[in-house]
C-alpha positions as CSV (number, residue, x, y, z in Angstrom):
1,M,25.1,25.8,23.7
2,K,21.7,27.1,25.5
3,L,19.9,26.3,22.3
4,I,21.9,23.1,22.2
5,L,20.7,21.8,26.3
6,E,17.0,22.6,25.1
7,N,17.0,20.5,22.2
8,W,18.5,17.9,23.9
9,K,16.0,18.4,27.0
10,K,13.2,18.0,24.2
11,Y,14.6,14.8,22.4
12,L,14.9,12.9,26.1
13,H,11.3,13.9,26.9
14,E,9.9,12.8,23.5
15,A,12.0,9.7,24.2
16,K,10.9,9.2,27.2
17,F,11.2,5.5,28.0
18,E,11.8,4.2,24.4
19,N,15.3,3.1,24.9
20,E,14.3,0.9,28.1
21,A,11.1,-0.2,26.0
22,T,13.7,-1.3,23.0
23,K,16.4,-3.3,25.4
24,M,13.5,-5.3,26.7
25,V,11.8,-6.2,23.4
26,R,15.5,-7.3,21.9
27,D,15.8,-9.9,24.8
28,V,12.2,-10.9,24.3
29,V,13.0,-11.4,20.5
30,K,16.0,-13.3,21.6
31,N,13.9,-15.6,23.1
32,I,11.4,-16.5,21.0
33,K,14.2,-16.7,18.1
34,D,16.0,-19.5,20.1
35,H,12.8,-21.1,21.0
36,L,11.7,-21.3,17.0
37,R,15.3,-22.2,16.0
38,A,15.2,-25.4,18.4
39,Y,12.0,-26.5,17.1
40,D,12.6,-26.0,13.3
41,G,10.7,-22.4,13.4
42,E,7.6,-23.5,14.6
43,P,6.5,-22.7,18.2
44,R,5.4,-25.6,20.4
45,I,2.9,-25.2,23.0
46,K,3.6,-26.5,26.5
47,P,2.3,-29.6,27.7
48,R,0.0,-30.1,30.2
49,F,2.3,-32.9,31.7
50,G,5.8,-32.5,31.5
51,E,8.0,-29.8,30.2
52,L,9.6,-28.8,26.8
53,E,13.5,-28.9,26.5
54,H,13.5,-25.4,25.1
55,P,10.8,-23.6,26.2
56,L,9.3,-19.9,25.6
57,E,10.8,-18.4,29.0
58,T,8.8,-15.7,30.8
59,I,11.3,-12.6,31.2
60,V,11.5,-10.7,34.4
61,Y,13.2,-7.7,35.3
62,D,13.4,-6.4,38.6
63,K,16.0,-5.3,41.2
64,K,15.7,-8.0,44.1
65,Y,15.6,-11.4,42.2
66,F,16.2,-11.0,38.7
67,G,18.0,-8.1,38.0
68,G,18.5,-6.0,34.6
69,L,15.8,-3.5,35.7
70,P,17.0,-0.4,34.6
71,D,18.1,2.5,36.7
72,T,15.9,5.3,34.9
73,L,12.9,2.9,35.2
74,A,13.5,2.2,39.1
75,D,13.7,6.2,40.0
76,Q,10.0,6.2,38.4
77,G,9.1,3.7,41.1
78,I,8.5,0.7,38.5
79,N,10.0,-1.9,40.8
80,K,8.8,-5.1,38.0
81,V,8.2,-5.1,34.5
82,T,7.5,-8.4,33.1
83,F,7.4,-9.7,29.7
84,A,5.1,-13.1,30.0
85,L,5.4,-15.3,26.3
86,E,2.8,-18.0,26.1
87,V,1.9,-20.5,22.7
88,Q,-1.8,-21.4,22.1
89,P,-3.9,-22.9,19.7
90,S,-4.6,-21.0,16.4
91,T,-8.1,-21.5,17.1
92,A,-7.5,-19.1,20.0
93,F,-6.9,-16.5,17.4
94,G,-9.0,-14.5,15.0
95,E,-8.8,-15.2,11.3
96,G,-5.2,-14.4,9.8
97,K,-3.9,-13.6,13.0
98,K,-0.8,-14.9,14.5
99,F,-0.5,-13.2,18.0
100,G,-1.4,-11.2,20.5
101,V,0.1,-8.6,22.7
102,D,-1.8,-6.6,25.8
103,G,-0.1,-5.1,28.9
104,K,-1.3,-3.8,32.4
105,T,0.6,-1.7,34.7
106,F,-0.2,-2.3,38.5
107,T,0.1,0.8,41.2
108,Y,0.3,-0.2,44.6
109,D,1.8,3.5,45.9
110,D,1.1,3.9,49.4
111,D,2.5,7.0,51.9
112,F,2.1,3.8,54.6
113,G,0.7,6.9,57.0
114,K,3.7,9.2,56.7
115,G,2.6,11.6,54.3
116,E,4.9,11.0,51.6
117,I,4.1,9.0,48.8
118,V,6.4,5.8,48.2
119,K,5.6,4.7,44.6
120,D,5.0,1.2,44.2
121,R,4.6,0.0,40.1
122,Q,4.6,-3.4,38.5
123,V,4.4,-3.5,34.2
124,R,3.2,-7.0,32.8
125,V,3.4,-7.7,28.7
126,N,1.5,-10.5,28.0
127,V,2.7,-12.1,24.2
128,Y,0.5,-14.5,22.9
129,L,2.0,-16.6,20.0
130,S,-0.3,-18.8,17.6
131,D,1.3,-22.0,16.8
132,E,1.3,-21.4,13.3
133,F,4.1,-18.0,14.1
134,T,6.5,-17.6,11.8
135,M,9.7,-15.8,11.7
136,K,8.1,-13.9,8.5
137,D,5.6,-12.2,11.0
138,M,8.4,-11.0,14.0
139,S,8.6,-7.7,12.3
140,S,4.8,-6.9,12.8
141,L,5.1,-8.4,16.4
142,I,8.0,-6.2,17.5
143,E,6.1,-3.1,16.6
144,K,3.4,-4.5,18.8
145,M,5.5,-5.4,21.6
146,K,7.2,-1.9,21.6
147,D,4.2,-0.1,21.6
148,T,2.7,-2.4,24.4
149,A,5.8,-1.5,26.2
150,V,6.0,2.0,26.0
151,H,2.5,2.3,26.9
152,E,2.3,0.6,29.6
153,I,6.3,2.0,31.5
154,T,4.7,5.5,30.5
155,H,1.6,4.7,32.7
156,G,4.4,3.2,35.5
157,G,6.1,6.7,35.2
158,Q,2.7,8.8,35.8
159,P,2.3,10.9,38.8
160,T,0.2,9.1,41.4
161,D,-3.1,11.4,41.2
162,V,-2.8,11.5,38.0
163,L,-3.3,7.4,38.1
164,R,-5.6,7.6,40.5
165,K,-8.1,9.9,38.9
166,S,-7.4,7.8,35.6
167,G,-8.3,4.8,37.8
168,Q,-11.3,6.3,39.0
169,A,-12.2,6.7,35.1
170,Q,-11.6,3.5,34.0
171,M,-13.9,1.7,36.9
172,K,-16.3,4.0,35.7
173,A,-16.2,2.8,31.9
174,F,-15.5,-0.6,32.3
175,Q,-18.5,-1.0,35.0
176,H,-20.4,-2.0,31.4
177,G,-17.7,-3.6,29.4
178,L,-17.0,-0.2,27.3
179,T,-20.3,-1.4,25.5
180,S,-21.5,3.1,25.4
181,L,-20.1,5.9,23.9
182,E,-19.9,7.1,27.0
183,A,-18.0,4.5,28.4
184,L,-15.2,4.7,25.0
185,R,-14.9,8.6,25.9
186,L,-14.3,8.0,29.9
187,Y,-11.4,5.6,29.0
188,Y,-9.9,6.6,25.6
189,L,-9.9,10.3,26.1
190,E,-9.1,10.4,29.7
191,P,-5.2,11.9,29.9
192,A,-3.7,9.4,30.8
193,E,-4.5,6.6,28.4
194,T,-4.1,9.8,25.9
195,E,-0.3,10.2,26.6
196,A,0.6,6.2,26.6
197,Y,-1.4,6.0,23.3
198,A,0.5,8.8,21.5
199,R,3.8,7.5,23.1
200,G,3.2,4.0,21.7
201,V,2.3,5.1,18.5
202,Y,5.0,7.4,18.1
203,K,7.2,4.5,19.1
204,R,5.6,2.6,16.1
205,A,6.3,5.3,13.6
206,K,9.6,5.9,14.4
207,M,10.2,2.6,14.3
208,S,8.5,2.0,10.7
209,K,10.1,6.0,9.5
210,V,6.5,6.5,8.3
211,P,4.5,9.2,9.5
212,F,2.9,9.8,13.2
213,T,-0.6,9.8,11.7
214,T,0.0,6.9,9.7
215,K,0.4,4.8,12.6
216,L,-2.3,6.5,14.2
217,D,-5.1,5.7,11.6
218,E,-3.2,1.4,11.7
219,Q,-4.2,1.2,15.4
220,I,-7.3,3.0,14.9
221,K,-8.5,0.5,12.1
222,E,-7.3,-2.4,14.9
223,L,-9.6,-1.1,17.5
224,L,-12.5,-0.6,14.9
225,G,-11.8,-4.0,14.2
226,F,-12.8,-4.9,17.6
227,Y,-15.7,-2.2,18.3
228,A,-16.9,-2.0,15.0
229,H,-17.2,-5.8,14.2
230,P,-20.5,-7.2,13.1
231,K,-20.6,-9.7,16.3
232,T,-19.8,-6.8,19.3
233,L,-22.3,-4.3,16.9
234,E,-24.8,-7.5,17.8
235,K,-24.7,-8.2,21.3
236,R,-27.7,-6.6,23.3
237,T,-25.0,-4.8,25.4
238,T,-23.4,-3.0,22.9
239,Q,-25.2,0.8,23.3
240,Y,-24.2,2.1,20.1
241,T,-24.1,1.8,16.0
242,E,-21.3,1.2,13.9
243,E,-21.5,5.2,12.7
244,E,-21.1,6.5,15.7
245,V,-18.2,4.2,17.0
246,N,-16.4,5.0,13.7
247,N,-17.0,8.5,14.4
248,F,-15.9,8.7,18.0
249,F,-12.9,7.0,16.9
250,K,-11.8,8.3,13.7
251,N,-12.7,12.1,14.9
252,E,-12.4,12.5,18.8
253,Y,-9.8,10.4,19.9
254,R,-8.0,10.4,16.6
255,Q,-7.4,14.3,17.7
256,S,-7.0,14.2,20.8
257,I,-3.8,11.6,20.1
258,I,-2.6,14.5,17.8
259,D,-3.8,17.5,19.8
260,Y,-1.3,15.8,22.6
261,A,1.6,14.7,20.1
262,K,1.3,18.5,18.5
263,E,2.0,19.6,22.1
264,T,4.4,16.9,23.6
265,L,5.7,15.2,20.7
266,P,6.9,18.5,17.9
267,A,9.3,15.8,16.1
268,A,6.4,13.6,15.0
269,V,5.9,14.0,11.4
270,M,1.9,14.7,11.1
271,K,1.6,15.0,7.2
272,E,2.2,12.3,4.4
273,R,6.3,12.6,3.5
274,D,7.1,12.8,-0.3
275,Y,10.3,10.6,0.3
276,Q,10.8,10.8,-3.7
277,E,10.8,14.8,-3.5
278,D,12.5,15.3,0.4
279,S,15.5,13.3,0.4
280,E,18.5,15.0,-0.1
281,A,20.4,12.0,-1.2
282,I,17.5,11.6,-4.2
283,K,17.8,15.5,-5.1
284,T,21.5,15.4,-5.9
285,H,21.6,11.7,-7.2
286,A,22.2,12.7,-10.8
287,A,24.9,15.4,-10.0
288,R,26.7,12.4,-7.7
289,K,26.2,9.5,-10.2
290,K,27.5,12.3,-13.3
291,K,30.7,12.8,-11.0
292,L,30.9,9.2,-10.9
293,I,31.0,8.1,-14.0
294,G,30.3,10.8,-16.7
295,L,34.1,13.0,-16.2
296,G,36.2,10.4,-17.7
297,K,38.2,10.9,-21.0
298,N,36.2,9.2,-23.3
299,K,34.9,12.1,-25.0
300,T,34.4,10.9,-28.4
301,K,32.1,8.1,-27.5
302,A,34.2,5.7,-28.9
303,A,33.1,1.7,-28.9
304,P,32.1,0.1,-27.1
305,F,30.8,2.7,-24.9
306,T,28.9,4.8,-27.5
307,K,25.9,5.4,-25.8
308,K,25.6,7.9,-22.7
309,A,25.3,7.0,-19.2
310,S,21.5,7.7,-17.5
311,T,22.0,9.7,-14.6
312,K,18.5,9.2,-13.4
313,R,17.1,7.2,-9.9
314,S,14.8,4.4,-10.0
315,K,12.3,4.8,-7.0
316,S,12.7,3.7,-3.7
317,A,10.9,0.8,-2.3
318,P,8.1,2.5,0.6
319,P,9.4,2.9,3.7
320,G,9.2,-0.6,6.2
321,F,9.5,-3.1,2.9
322,G,12.7,-3.5,3.5
323,E,14.5,-6.8,5.4
324,L,14.6,-6.1,8.8
325,A,18.2,-5.9,9.8
326,E,18.9,-6.8,13.8
327,E,19.8,-3.2,14.5
328,D,16.2,-2.4,13.6
329,L,14.9,-4.0,16.6
Protein backbone atom coordinates (compact mmCIF):
# COMPACT_ATOMS: atom_id res chain seq x y z
CA MET A 1 0.00 0.00 0.00
CA LYS A 2 2.83 2.39 0.85
CA LEU A 3 4.42 1.76 -2.56
CA ILE A 4 1.10 2.39 -4.29
CA LEU A 5 0.71 5.73 -2.48
CA GLU A 6 4.28 6.74 -3.33
CA ASN A 7 3.76 5.89 -7.00
CA TRP A 8 0.47 7.79 -7.02
CA LYS A 9 2.12 10.87 -5.52
CA LYS A 10 4.90 10.60 -8.09
CA TYR A 11 2.32 10.40 -10.89
CA LEU A 12 0.46 13.46 -9.61
CA HIS A 13 3.72 15.40 -9.42
CA GLU A 14 4.73 14.41 -12.95
CA ALA A 15 1.28 15.20 -14.37
CA LYS A 16 1.09 18.56 -12.57
CA PHE A 17 -1.54 20.78 -14.27
CA GLU A 18 -1.65 18.53 -17.37
CA ASN A 19 -5.29 17.51 -16.88
CA GLU A 20 -6.37 21.10 -16.37
CA ALA A 21 -4.53 22.23 -19.51
CA THR A 22 -6.01 19.37 -21.54
CA LYS A 23 -9.58 20.19 -20.53
CA MET A 24 -9.21 23.87 -21.39
CA VAL A 25 -7.53 23.13 -24.73
CA ARG A 26 -10.46 20.84 -25.58
CA ASP A 27 -12.80 23.80 -25.08
CA VAL A 28 -10.62 25.91 -27.37
CA VAL A 29 -10.55 23.20 -30.04
CA LYS A 30 -14.35 22.97 -29.97
CA ASN A 31 -14.54 26.72 -30.38
CA ILE A 32 -12.19 26.65 -33.38
CA LYS A 33 -13.99 23.71 -35.00
CA ASP A 34 -17.36 25.43 -34.61
CA HIS A 35 -15.94 28.52 -36.29
CA LEU A 36 -14.46 26.53 -39.17
CA ARG A 37 -17.66 24.55 -39.75
CA ALA A 38 -19.68 27.77 -39.86
CA TYR A 39 -17.53 29.04 -42.75
CA ASP A 40 -16.95 25.84 -44.75
CA GLY A 41 -13.57 25.22 -43.14
CA GLU A 42 -12.15 28.69 -43.79
CA PRO A 43 -11.23 30.95 -40.82
CA ARG A 44 -12.67 34.43 -41.10
CA ILE A 45 -10.83 37.59 -40.08
CA LYS A 46 -12.91 39.84 -37.86
CA PRO A 47 -13.96 42.88 -39.96
CA ARG A 48 -12.92 46.36 -38.89
CA PHE A 49 -16.57 47.38 -38.94
CA GLY A 50 -19.44 45.11 -38.04
CA GLU A 51 -19.41 41.62 -36.58
CA LEU A 52 -19.11 38.04 -37.75
CA GLU A 53 -22.15 35.84 -37.24
CA HIS A 54 -19.90 33.06 -35.86
CA PRO A 55 -16.79 34.78 -34.45
CA LEU A 56 -13.80 32.99 -32.97
CA GLU A 57 -14.55 33.75 -29.35
CA THR A 58 -11.94 34.27 -26.64
CA ILE A 59 -12.42 31.88 -23.69
CA VAL A 60 -11.97 33.04 -20.09
CA TYR A 61 -11.92 30.89 -16.94
CA ASP A 62 -12.26 32.44 -13.49
CA LYS A 63 -14.28 32.12 -10.30
CA LYS A 64 -15.96 35.51 -10.23
CA TYR A 65 -17.54 36.24 -13.62
CA PHE A 66 -17.11 33.48 -16.21
CA GLY A 67 -16.65 30.34 -14.09
CA GLY A 68 -14.99 27.13 -15.16
CA LEU A 69 -11.66 27.71 -13.41
CA PRO A 70 -10.46 24.40 -11.91
CA ASP A 71 -10.16 24.41 -8.13
CA THR A 72 -6.65 22.98 -8.44
CA LEU A 73 -5.55 26.18 -10.20
CA ALA A 74 -7.42 28.49 -7.86
CA ASP A 75 -5.70 26.78 -4.92
CA GLN A 76 -2.36 27.82 -6.45
CA GLY A 77 -3.43 31.46 -6.62
CA ILE A 78 -4.26 31.37 -10.34
CA ASN A 79 -7.41 33.48 -10.49
CA LYS A 80 -7.87 33.78 -14.23
CA VAL A 81 -6.90 31.86 -17.38
CA THR A 82 -7.57 33.41 -20.79
CA PHE A 83 -7.28 31.83 -24.22
CA ALA A 84 -7.34 34.76 -26.64
CA LEU A 85 -8.22 33.58 -30.16
CA GLU A 86 -7.74 35.60 -33.33
CA VAL A 87 -7.60 35.06 -37.10
CA GLN A 88 -4.94 37.04 -38.96
CA PRO A 89 -3.92 37.37 -42.63
CA SER A 90 -1.51 34.68 -43.87
CA THR A 91 1.00 37.45 -44.64
CA ALA A 92 1.45 37.95 -40.88
CA PHE A 93 3.00 34.48 -40.58
CA GLY A 94 6.32 33.05 -41.71
CA GLU A 95 6.58 30.86 -44.77
CA GLY A 96 4.62 27.63 -44.29
CA LYS A 97 3.24 28.74 -40.92
CA LYS A 98 -0.50 28.37 -40.34
CA PHE A 99 -0.73 29.39 -36.69
CA GLY A 100 1.14 30.93 -33.77
CA VAL A 101 0.83 30.36 -30.02
CA ASP A 102 2.46 32.26 -27.18
CA GLY A 103 1.68 32.95 -23.55
CA LYS A 104 2.40 35.01 -20.48
CA THR A 105 1.80 34.74 -16.74
CA PHE A 106 1.06 37.89 -14.77
CA THR A 107 1.88 37.91 -11.05
CA TYR A 108 0.31 40.38 -8.61
CA ASP A 109 1.24 38.68 -5.32
CA ASP A 110 1.23 41.03 -2.33
CA ASP A 111 1.24 40.83 1.46
CA PHE A 112 -0.76 44.09 1.79
CA GLY A 113 1.45 45.02 4.74
CA LYS A 114 0.33 42.03 6.81
CA GLY A 115 3.39 39.84 6.26
CA GLU A 116 1.53 36.96 4.62
CA ILE A 117 1.70 36.75 0.83
CA VAL A 118 -1.63 36.58 -1.00
CA LYS A 119 -1.18 34.99 -4.42
CA ASP A 120 -2.85 36.60 -7.41
CA ARG A 121 -1.81 35.21 -10.80
CA GLN A 122 -3.35 35.42 -14.26
CA VAL A 123 -2.42 33.23 -17.22
CA ARG A 124 -2.94 34.25 -20.83
CA VAL A 125 -2.45 32.04 -23.90
CA ASN A 126 -2.66 33.79 -27.28
CA VAL A 127 -3.68 31.68 -30.28
CA TYR A 128 -3.31 33.19 -33.76
CA LEU A 129 -4.75 31.38 -36.78
CA SER A 130 -3.79 32.17 -40.35
CA ASP A 131 -6.75 32.68 -42.67
CA GLU A 132 -5.25 29.67 -44.51
CA PHE A 133 -5.50 27.43 -41.44
CA THR A 134 -7.37 24.14 -42.06
CA MET A 135 -8.47 21.12 -40.05
CA LYS A 136 -5.32 19.34 -41.25
CA ASP A 137 -3.29 21.74 -39.09
CA MET A 138 -5.33 21.01 -35.96
CA SER A 139 -3.14 18.24 -34.53
CA SER A 140 -0.02 20.43 -34.55
CA LEU A 141 -1.98 23.34 -33.10
CA ILE A 142 -3.35 21.20 -30.24
CA GLU A 143 0.16 20.05 -29.36
CA LYS A 144 1.48 23.60 -29.27
CA MET A 145 -1.48 24.89 -27.24
CA LYS A 146 -1.04 22.15 -24.64
CA ASP A 147 2.68 22.85 -24.44
CA THR A 148 2.11 26.58 -23.93
CA ALA A 149 -0.78 26.12 -21.49
CA VAL A 150 1.23 23.72 -19.30
CA HIS A 151 4.25 26.06 -19.49
CA GLU A 152 2.31 29.12 -18.33
CA ILE A 153 0.18 27.32 -15.73
CA THR A 154 3.40 25.86 -14.31
CA HIS A 155 4.63 29.44 -13.81
CA GLY A 156 1.29 30.27 -12.19
CA GLY A 157 1.86 27.54 -9.62
CA GLN A 158 5.45 28.42 -8.73
CA PRO A 159 6.34 29.95 -5.33
CA THR A 160 6.42 33.74 -5.03
CA ASP A 161 10.16 33.92 -4.30
CA VAL A 162 10.94 31.72 -7.32
CA LEU A 163 8.89 33.97 -9.60
CA ARG A 164 10.53 37.11 -8.21
CA LYS A 165 14.02 35.76 -8.91
CA SER A 166 12.87 34.66 -12.35
CA GLY A 167 11.42 38.09 -13.04
CA GLN A 168 14.69 39.80 -12.11
CA ALA A 169 16.67 37.48 -14.40
CA GLN A 170 14.21 38.08 -17.24
CA MET A 171 14.43 41.86 -16.85
CA LYS A 172 18.19 41.66 -17.32
CA ALA A 173 17.82 39.22 -20.23
CA PHE A 174 15.28 41.33 -22.09
CA GLN A 175 17.08 44.64 -21.59
CA HIS A 176 18.87 44.05 -24.87
CA GLY A 177 16.29 41.81 -26.50
CA LEU A 178 17.93 38.39 -25.95
CA THR A 179 20.65 39.30 -28.43
CA SER A 180 23.65 37.88 -26.56
CA LEU A 181 24.60 34.49 -25.14
CA GLU A 182 24.62 36.01 -21.66
CA ALA A 183 21.00 37.12 -22.11
CA LEU A 184 19.97 33.73 -23.52
CA ARG A 185 21.54 31.98 -20.53
CA LEU A 186 19.81 34.33 -18.07
CA TYR A 187 16.44 33.48 -19.56
CA TYR A 188 16.58 29.89 -20.83
CA LEU A 189 18.71 28.46 -18.00
CA GLU A 190 16.76 30.18 -15.22
CA PRO A 191 15.28 27.43 -12.93
CA ALA A 192 11.65 28.62 -13.20
CA GLU A 193 11.90 28.59 -17.00
CA THR A 194 13.65 25.22 -17.00
CA GLU A 195 10.73 23.68 -15.12
CA ALA A 196 8.11 25.32 -17.36
CA TYR A 197 9.84 24.36 -20.61
CA ALA A 198 10.49 20.79 -19.42
CA ARG A 199 6.87 20.24 -18.42
CA GLY A 200 5.63 21.66 -21.71
CA VAL A 201 7.90 19.32 -23.68
CA TYR A 202 6.83 16.40 -21.47
CA LYS A 203 3.18 17.07 -22.32
CA ARG A 204 3.98 17.12 -26.05
CA ALA A 205 5.91 13.85 -25.80
CA LYS A 206 3.08 12.11 -23.93
CA MET A 207 0.49 13.37 -26.39
CA SER A 208 2.48 12.15 -29.41
CA LYS A 209 3.66 8.94 -27.67
CA VAL A 210 7.31 9.59 -28.53
CA PRO A 211 10.43 9.91 -26.34
CA PHE A 212 10.92 13.11 -24.37
CA THR A 213 14.16 13.88 -26.21
CA THR A 214 12.40 13.67 -29.58
CA LYS A 215 10.07 16.53 -28.69
CA LEU A 216 12.87 18.41 -26.95
CA ASP A 217 14.93 18.33 -30.14
CA GLU A 218 11.90 19.52 -32.12
CA GLN A 219 11.50 22.44 -29.72
CA ILE A 220 15.19 23.32 -30.03
CA LYS A 221 14.82 23.29 -33.82
CA GLU A 222 11.90 25.75 -33.47
CA LEU A 223 13.98 28.04 -31.22
CA LEU A 224 16.91 27.97 -33.59
CA GLY A 225 14.52 28.74 -36.42
CA PHE A 226 14.33 32.18 -34.85
CA TYR A 227 17.63 32.77 -33.05
CA ALA A 228 19.79 31.28 -35.82
CA HIS A 229 17.71 32.66 -38.68
CA PRO A 230 19.80 34.65 -41.18
CA LYS A 231 17.70 37.77 -40.60
CA THR A 232 18.31 37.54 -36.84
CA LEU A 233 22.04 36.96 -37.30
CA GLU A 234 22.30 39.92 -39.68
CA LYS A 235 20.91 42.38 -37.13
CA ARG A 236 23.44 44.86 -35.79
CA THR A 237 22.30 44.17 -32.23
CA THR A 238 22.94 40.39 -32.41
CA GLN A 239 26.11 39.59 -30.45
CA TYR A 240 26.45 35.84 -31.07
CA THR A 241 27.44 33.75 -34.08
CA GLU A 242 25.42 30.96 -35.65
CA GLU A 243 27.84 28.40 -34.21
CA GLU A 244 27.59 29.88 -30.72
CA VAL A 245 23.79 29.95 -30.60
CA ASN A 246 23.55 26.41 -32.02
CA ASN A 247 25.99 25.20 -29.40
CA PHE A 248 24.04 26.91 -26.62
CA PHE A 249 20.66 25.38 -27.44
CA LYS A 250 21.90 21.95 -28.53
CA ASN A 251 24.18 21.52 -25.54
CA GLU A 252 23.67 23.83 -22.55
CA TYR A 253 19.92 24.34 -22.85
CA ARG A 254 19.22 20.75 -23.92
CA GLN A 255 21.22 19.33 -21.01
CA SER A 256 19.49 21.59 -18.46
CA ILE A 257 16.07 20.34 -19.58
CA ILE A 258 17.19 16.70 -19.55
CA ASP A 259 18.74 17.06 -16.08
CA TYR A 260 15.47 18.47 -14.75
CA ALA A 261 13.44 15.71 -16.41
CA LYS A 262 15.67 12.94 -15.05
CA GLU A 263 15.31 14.28 -11.52
CA THR A 264 11.67 15.34 -11.55
CA LEU A 265 9.98 13.47 -14.41
CA PRO A 266 11.40 9.93 -14.19
CA ALA A 267 8.66 8.58 -16.48
CA ALA A 268 10.03 10.67 -19.35
CA VAL A 269 11.59 8.34 -21.92
CA MET A 270 15.08 9.61 -22.69
CA LYS A 271 16.10 7.10 -25.34
CA GLU A 272 14.47 6.25 -28.63
CA ARG A 273 12.16 3.28 -28.28
CA ASP A 274 11.96 0.52 -30.89
CA TYR A 275 8.24 -0.15 -30.95
CA GLN A 276 8.72 -3.21 -33.17
CA GLU A 277 10.94 -4.79 -30.50
CA ASP A 278 9.42 -3.55 -27.25
CA SER A 279 5.68 -3.99 -27.71
CA GLU A 280 4.24 -7.05 -25.96
CA ALA A 281 1.41 -7.14 -28.48
CA ILE A 282 3.96 -7.39 -31.30
CA LYS A 283 6.12 -9.94 -29.49
CA THR A 284 3.20 -12.34 -28.97
CA HIS A 285 1.50 -11.67 -32.31
CA ALA A 286 2.61 -14.88 -34.06
CA ALA A 287 1.47 -17.14 -31.22
CA ARG A 288 -1.87 -15.40 -30.88
CA LYS A 289 -2.51 -15.44 -34.64
CA LYS A 290 -1.67 -19.16 -34.79
CA LYS A 291 -4.14 -19.79 -31.97
CA LEU A 292 -6.78 -17.87 -33.92
CA ILE A 293 -6.35 -19.39 -37.41
CA GLY A 294 -3.90 -22.28 -37.14
CA LEU A 295 -5.62 -24.76 -34.86
CA GLY A 296 -8.47 -25.91 -37.13
CA LYS A 297 -9.21 -29.48 -38.22
CA ASN A 298 -7.85 -29.07 -41.75
CA LYS A 299 -4.69 -31.15 -41.29
CA THR A 300 -4.53 -32.47 -44.87
CA LYS A 301 -4.38 -29.06 -46.55
CA ALA A 302 -7.48 -29.82 -48.58
CA ALA A 303 -8.47 -27.31 -51.26
CA PRO A 304 -8.97 -24.43 -51.31
CA PHE A 305 -6.71 -24.04 -48.27
CA THR A 306 -3.57 -25.62 -49.73
CA LYS A 307 -1.16 -23.00 -48.39
CA LYS A 308 -0.37 -22.55 -44.73
CA ALA A 309 -1.37 -19.10 -43.44
CA SER A 310 1.45 -16.80 -42.40
CA THR A 311 1.63 -15.68 -38.78
CA LYS A 312 4.02 -12.81 -39.52
CA ARG A 313 2.98 -9.26 -38.84
CA SER A 314 3.47 -6.17 -40.98
CA LYS A 315 5.27 -3.28 -39.33
CA SER A 316 3.29 -0.57 -37.59
CA ALA A 317 3.25 3.01 -38.74
CA PRO A 318 5.44 5.32 -36.60
CA PRO A 319 3.66 6.89 -33.60
CA GLY A 320 1.85 10.10 -34.48
CA PHE A 321 0.89 9.12 -38.02
CA GLY A 322 -2.53 7.72 -37.19
CA GLU A 323 -5.75 9.68 -37.47
CA LEU A 324 -6.28 11.99 -34.49
CA ALA A 325 -9.28 10.79 -32.52
CA GLU A 326 -11.34 13.08 -30.30
CA GLU A 327 -10.12 11.31 -27.17
CA ASP A 328 -6.52 12.11 -28.11
CA LEU A 329 -7.09 15.84 -27.69
